[in-house]
C-alpha positions in Angstrom: 0.1 0.0 -0.2 2.8 2.1 0.8 4.7 1.2 -2.6 1.0 2.3 -4.3 1.5 6.2 -2.3 -1.2 5.6 0.1 0.2 7.6 3.3 -3.0 7.6 5.4 -3.9 3.5 5.7 -6.5 2.1 8.2 -6.0 -0.9 10.4 -9.1 -2.5 11.0 -7.6 -4.5 13.9 -8.7 -6.9 17.5 -8.6 -6.0 21.0 -5.4 -5.0 22.0 -5.1 -7.8 24.5 -5.2 -10.7 22.4 -1.2 -11.5 21.1 -2.7 -11.4 17.4 -4.1 -8.0 17.6 -0.5 -6.8 19.4 1.4 -8.2 16.8 -0.7 -7.5 14.2 -0.4 -3.2 15.8 3.5 -3.5 16.3 3.7 -4.2 12.4 1.3 -1.5 11.4 4.1 0.6 13.9 7.1 -0.9 12.0 6.2 -0.6 8.7 4.8 3.3 9.4 8.4 3.6 10.7 10.4 1.9 8.1 8.6 4.4 5.6 8.5 7.4 8.0 4.8 7.8 8.6 3.2 9.4 11.1 0.6 7.2 12.2 -2.9 9.2 12.7 -4.3 7.5 15.9 -8.0 7.9 14.5 -7.2 5.6 12.0 -6.4 2.5 14.3 -9.9 0.7 15.2 -9.3 -2.1 17.9 -12.8 -4.3 18.2 -13.8 -7.9 17.6 -12.9 -10.0 15.0 -16.4 -10.4 13.6 -18.5 -8.5 10.8 -20.2 -6.2 12.7 -17.4 -4.9 14.3 -15.4 -4.4 10.4 -18.7 -3.2 9.3 -18.6 0.0 11.9 -15.2 0.2 11.9 -15.0 1.0 8.5 -18.0 3.4 8.7 -16.2 5.3 11.5 -13.7 5.7 9.4 -14.7 6.7 6.2 -16.9 9.6 8.4 -13.4 11.2 9.4 -12.7 14.5 7.7 -9.6 12.8 6.4 -10.8 9.5 6.0 -8.1 6.5 5.2 -7.3 6.0 1.3 -6.5 2.3 2.2 -7.5 0.0 4.9 -5.9 -3.2 6.9 -8.8 -5.9 7.8 -6.8 -7.8 10.3 -9.5 -11.1 10.0 -11.3 -13.0 7.7 -14.4 -11.9 9.0 -13.8 -8.4 9.2 -13.2 -7.9 6.3 -16.6 -9.4 5.7 -18.2 -6.9 7.6 -15.6 -3.9 5.8 -17.0 -6.0 2.0 -20.1 -5.3 3.0 
């Protein structure tokens, strides 16, 4: 995504207390650091790994004054919610 000029990348992740969610957040942070991109915390949504959470998180992201140009969904079910 960064290679395709996306600078505002949203992350729809699970609850931060889950190990996999924490690791995915670390990867998101590292990618931003590697490319000297600032992280806008409004673009990070830590909710559940389910369709409803994916859908609701995407709606929140797209209502931002400056929404993301790309979004990473960290789970199959959140991806289904985003697509719906």
